[in-house]
C-alpha positions as CSV (number, residue, x, y, z in Angstrom):
1,M,11.2,22.5,-8.8
2,S,9.0,21.1,-6.1
3,M,9.0,18.0,-3.9
4,R,6.0,16.1,-5.0
5,Q,3.5,14.0,-2.9
6,I,3.9,10.2,-3.6
7,R,0.9,8.4,-4.8
8,V,0.2,5.0,-3.0
9,V,-1.6,1.8,-3.9
10,P,-4.5,1.6,-4.6
11,D,-4.3,4.8,-6.6
12,P,-5.2,3.9,-10.1
13,V,-2.5,6.1,-11.7
14,L,-0.2,3.3,-10.6
15,R,-2.0,0.7,-12.5
16,T,-2.3,2.7,-15.7
17,P,0.4,2.3,-18.3
18,C,2.1,5.5,-18.9
19,D,2.1,7.5,-22.4
20,E,5.2,7.9,-24.4
21,I,6.7,11.6,-24.5
22,K,6.3,12.8,-27.9
23,E,7.6,16.3,-27.4
24,I,9.9,18.0,-24.9
25,T,7.8,20.8,-23.6
26,P,8.2,23.2,-20.6
27,A,5.9,20.7,-18.8
28,V,8.1,17.9,-19.5
29,R,11.1,20.0,-18.2
30,R,9.1,20.9,-15.0
31,L,8.2,17.1,-14.6
32,V,12.1,16.2,-14.7
33,D,13.0,18.9,-12.4
34,D,10.3,17.4,-9.7
35,L,11.2,13.8,-10.4
36,L,14.8,15.0,-9.7
37,E,14.0,16.9,-6.5
38,T,11.6,14.4,-5.2
39,V,14.1,11.4,-5.7
40,D,16.9,13.3,-3.9
41,D,15.8,12.2,-0.4
42,P,17.6,9.6,1.6
43,G,16.5,6.0,1.1
44,R,15.0,6.6,-2.5
45,A,16.5,4.6,-5.1
46,G,14.1,5.6,-8.0
47,L,10.8,7.4,-9.0
48,S,8.6,7.0,-11.8
49,A,6.3,9.8,-13.1
50,N,3.3,8.0,-12.3
51,Q,4.3,7.7,-8.6
52,I,3.7,11.5,-8.6
53,G,0.5,11.5,-10.7
54,V,1.9,12.0,-14.2
55,G,1.2,9.6,-16.7
56,L,4.3,9.9,-18.8
57,R,7.1,7.6,-19.5
58,A,9.9,9.1,-17.2
59,F,11.8,8.3,-14.1
60,S,14.7,9.6,-12.1
61,Y,17.1,7.5,-10.0
62,N,19.2,8.2,-6.9
63,I,21.7,5.2,-6.4
64,D,25.1,5.5,-4.6
65,G,25.2,9.3,-4.9
66,K,24.4,9.2,-8.7
67,I,21.2,11.1,-9.4
68,G,19.7,11.2,-13.0
69,Y,16.6,10.6,-15.2
70,V,15.6,9.1,-18.5
71,L,12.6,9.7,-20.7
72,N,10.8,7.0,-22.6
73,P,12.8,4.2,-21.2
74,V,12.8,0.7,-22.6
75,L,14.1,-2.3,-20.9
76,E,16.3,-3.8,-23.6
77,E,18.3,-6.4,-21.9
78,T,18.4,-8.5,-18.8
79,S,20.5,-11.3,-17.7
80,G,21.2,-13.4,-14.5
81,E,19.0,-13.6,-11.4
82,Q,19.1,-11.9,-8.1
83,Y,16.5,-12.5,-5.2
84,G,16.5,-9.8,-2.7
85,D,14.6,-7.5,-0.4
86,E,12.5,-4.8,-2.5
87,G,10.5,-2.0,-1.3
88,C,8.4,0.8,-2.8
89,L,7.6,4.4,-2.1
90,S,4.1,3.7,-3.5
91,V,3.8,0.5,-1.0
92,P,5.1,2.2,2.1
93,G,6.6,0.0,4.9
94,L,6.4,-3.3,3.0
95,W,9.5,-5.0,2.0
96,Y,9.7,-8.5,0.2
97,K,12.1,-10.7,-1.4
98,T,11.7,-10.4,-5.1
99,R,13.1,-11.9,-8.2
100,R,14.9,-9.7,-10.7
101,A,17.5,-10.0,-13.2
102,E,21.2,-9.3,-11.9
103,Y,21.9,-7.2,-14.9
104,A,19.6,-4.8,-16.8
105,R,20.0,-2.2,-19.5
106,V,17.5,0.6,-20.5
107,R,17.6,2.9,-23.4
108,G,15.7,6.2,-23.4
109,I,16.3,10.0,-24.2
110,D,17.4,13.1,-22.3
111,L,15.7,16.4,-22.4
112,D,17.8,17.3,-25.6
113,G,16.5,14.2,-27.5
114,K,19.7,12.4,-27.1
115,T,20.1,8.7,-26.5
116,V,20.7,7.7,-22.9
117,V,21.7,4.2,-22.0
118,L,21.5,3.1,-18.4
119,E,22.9,-0.4,-17.3
120,G,24.1,-1.9,-14.3
121,H,24.2,-4.9,-11.9
122,G,22.7,-5.4,-8.4
123,L,20.7,-2.5,-6.9
124,F,21.0,-0.6,-10.0
125,A,19.6,-3.3,-12.1
126,R,16.9,-3.8,-9.6
127,M,15.8,0.0,-9.8
128,L,15.9,0.0,-13.7
129,Q,13.5,-3.0,-13.7
130,H,11.3,-1.6,-10.8
131,E,10.7,1.8,-12.5
132,T,10.2,0.3,-16.0
133,D,7.5,-1.9,-14.3
134,H,5.8,1.1,-12.8
135,L,5.6,2.9,-16.3
136,A,3.9,-0.3,-17.5
137,G,1.3,0.0,-14.8
138,H,2.9,-2.7,-12.4
139,V,4.0,-2.7,-8.8
140,Y,6.7,-4.9,-7.3
141,L,4.0,-6.8,-5.5
142,D,2.9,-8.2,-8.9
143,R,6.3,-10.1,-9.2
144,L,6.0,-11.9,-5.6
145,E,5.6,-15.4,-5.2
146,K,1.9,-16.4,-4.7
147,D,2.2,-16.8,-0.8
148,E,4.1,-13.6,-0.2
149,R,1.7,-11.5,-2.6
150,R,-1.3,-12.8,-0.5
151,A,0.9,-12.0,2.8
152,A,1.5,-8.4,1.3
153,M,-1.9,-7.8,0.4
154,R,-3.3,-8.8,3.8
155,Q,-0.8,-6.6,5.4
156,M,-1.9,-3.6,3.2
157,R,-5.6,-4.3,4.2
158,Q,-4.7,-4.3,7.8
159,A,-2.7,-1.2,7.5
160,A,-5.7,0.6,5.7
161,R,-8.0,-0.1,8.6
């Protein structure tokens, strides 16, 4: 297990859709250990594999003291709407109001190949959507309203100078 470095925008790994995990190998087990260790830090709600440079469909989460992971997650259902502040480890220092579903359900597997269903409302639902977006090669900035997205991009360019 090791704490892994977080990749930040504009790293191309963040814009590349992740591959399905076809077999549970020792490398996949190490990936899960690293995801769990890296997400277990104050202020971290979720972490996708591509955020640590691995292009596989897996993420970990840390919400309200509950830490876990899922492999090959698929966002199955969403309902309702929430509009609130969202940030991202891969977009440090930027927080913008983002529209998400109020409820979300994800289905995947664990390291034993057993079905895992994660579902929830509010922050947990936001995290499920945020992390599955990452695995599809998207960051939360893609979901911002046009003017807010422009402002965020401008802020990122200024911070990079």
